C-alpha positions as CSV (number, residue, x, y, z in Angstrom):
1,M,-6.0,35.0,-19.7
2,V,-3.4,37.7,-19.2
3,I,0.0,37.0,-17.5
4,K,1.8,40.0,-15.9
5,P,5.3,39.5,-14.5
6,L,5.3,41.7,-11.4
7,S,7.8,44.5,-10.7
8,Y,10.3,44.2,-7.8
9,E,8.1,46.5,-5.7
10,E,5.0,44.4,-6.4
11,R,6.9,41.2,-5.7
12,I,7.8,42.5,-2.2
13,T,4.3,43.8,-1.5
14,F,2.3,40.8,-2.7
15,G,4.9,37.9,-2.4
16,C,4.2,36.8,-5.9
17,S,6.3,37.0,-9.1
18,H,3.3,36.8,-11.6
19,A,-0.3,37.9,-11.7
20,I,-2.7,36.1,-14.0
21,T,-6.1,37.6,-14.7
22,V,-8.9,35.3,-15.8
23,A,-12.3,36.4,-17.2
24,Y,-15.5,34.4,-17.9
25,T,-14.7,34.6,-21.6
26,D,-11.4,32.7,-21.3
27,T,-10.9,29.2,-22.7
28,T,-11.2,26.0,-20.6
29,S,-7.5,25.0,-20.2
30,T,-4.5,27.1,-20.8
31,T,-0.8,26.3,-20.5
32,L,0.9,29.5,-19.2
33,I,4.4,29.6,-17.8
34,A,7.4,27.3,-18.4
35,L,8.7,25.6,-15.3
36,P,12.1,24.2,-16.2
37,V,14.0,21.8,-14.0
38,G,15.0,23.6,-10.8
39,T,11.9,25.7,-10.6
40,L,10.1,26.0,-7.3
41,V,6.5,27.2,-7.2
42,D,6.2,28.3,-3.6
43,K,2.9,30.3,-3.6
44,V,-0.4,30.1,-5.4
45,V,-3.3,32.3,-4.4
46,V,-6.6,32.9,-6.2
47,K,-8.8,36.0,-5.6
48,V,-12.3,35.8,-7.1
49,T,-13.4,39.4,-7.7
50,T,-16.6,38.8,-9.7
51,N,-18.4,35.5,-9.3
52,W,-19.3,33.5,-12.5
53,N,-23.0,33.5,-13.3
54,D,-23.1,30.4,-15.5
55,G,-26.1,28.0,-15.2
56,T,-24.8,24.8,-13.7
57,S,-21.2,25.0,-12.5
58,A,-17.9,26.9,-12.9
59,A,-14.7,25.8,-11.3
60,L,-11.0,26.7,-11.5
61,S,-7.9,24.5,-10.9
62,V,-4.3,25.5,-11.0
63,G,-1.5,23.0,-11.5
64,D,1.2,21.9,-13.8
65,T,1.4,19.6,-16.8
66,G,2.1,16.7,-14.4
67,S,-1.0,17.4,-12.3
68,A,-3.6,20.0,-13.4
69,T,-4.8,20.2,-9.8
70,Q,-1.4,20.3,-8.1
71,F,-1.9,23.6,-6.4
72,I,-5.6,24.6,-6.4
73,N,-8.4,22.0,-7.1
74,A,-11.9,23.0,-8.3
75,V,-12.5,26.4,-6.7
76,N,-16.3,27.0,-7.0
77,L,-16.6,30.3,-9.0
78,L,-20.4,30.5,-8.4
79,A,-20.0,31.1,-4.7
80,A,-21.4,34.3,-3.3
81,G,-19.0,37.2,-2.5
82,S,-15.4,37.8,-3.2
83,E,-13.2,34.9,-1.9
84,Y,-9.6,34.0,-1.6
85,Y,-8.1,30.5,-2.0
86,I,-4.5,29.6,-1.1
87,A,-2.8,26.4,-2.0
88,A,-2.0,24.1,0.9
89,A,1.7,24.2,2.0
90,S,2.0,20.5,1.3
91,T,1.2,21.0,-2.4
92,N,2.4,24.5,-2.8
93,K,6.1,24.0,-2.1
94,V,6.8,21.6,-5.0
95,Q,10.2,21.3,-6.7
96,V,9.6,20.6,-10.4
97,S,11.7,17.6,-11.2
98,A,11.1,17.7,-14.9
99,S,10.4,20.6,-17.3
100,Q,6.7,21.3,-17.1
101,Y,4.3,24.3,-17.5
102,L,1.9,26.1,-15.2
103,V,-1.7,25.1,-16.2
104,V,-4.9,26.9,-15.4
105,T,-8.1,25.0,-16.1
106,L,-11.5,26.7,-16.2
107,A,-14.4,24.2,-16.2
108,V,-17.7,25.7,-17.0
109,A,-21.0,23.9,-17.5
110,G,-24.5,25.2,-18.3
111,T,-25.6,28.3,-20.1
112,A,-23.1,30.9,-21.2
113,G,-22.4,33.4,-18.5
114,T,-22.1,37.2,-18.7
115,A,-19.8,37.9,-15.7
116,G,-16.8,36.5,-13.9
117,A,-13.3,37.6,-13.0
118,L,-10.4,36.5,-10.9
119,T,-6.7,37.0,-10.3
120,I,-4.2,34.2,-9.7
121,G,-1.0,35.2,-7.9
122,V,2.0,32.8,-8.4
123,N,5.5,33.0,-7.0
124,I,8.1,31.1,-9.1
125,V,11.7,30.8,-7.9
126,D,14.5,29.6,-10.1
127,T,16.6,27.6,-7.6
128,T,19.4,27.1,-10.1
129,Q,20.2,30.8,-9.5
130,L,20.9,30.4,-5.8
131,P,24.5,30.9,-4.9
132,T,26.5,27.8,-4.1
């Protein structure tokens, strides 16, 4: 997995502060970005660009160390065609009350695949920087 902090222009265009690329060769669970107290994750979007071609199943979840499925739960990566998944507003606008980490879980079963790629867009806001 590769994490890319987005430039100011990219943040305005896409509405995300970070882009995370995931390939079929990535490990099953990865702790990615620190979310200290006062952090707000207000957007999580997944775009599957190349479907996984594993034998039985392939799924992706995005959450935090408190709940690995907090934002996105079990996106089917074997589905046909490029697809988008957006976290529900009720789970997406979560104020982190204790220091945690953003977690991406890739659950693959069956024979080893030879294809699969996706991008996760995340917008992280440090509410402690808001003027008082």
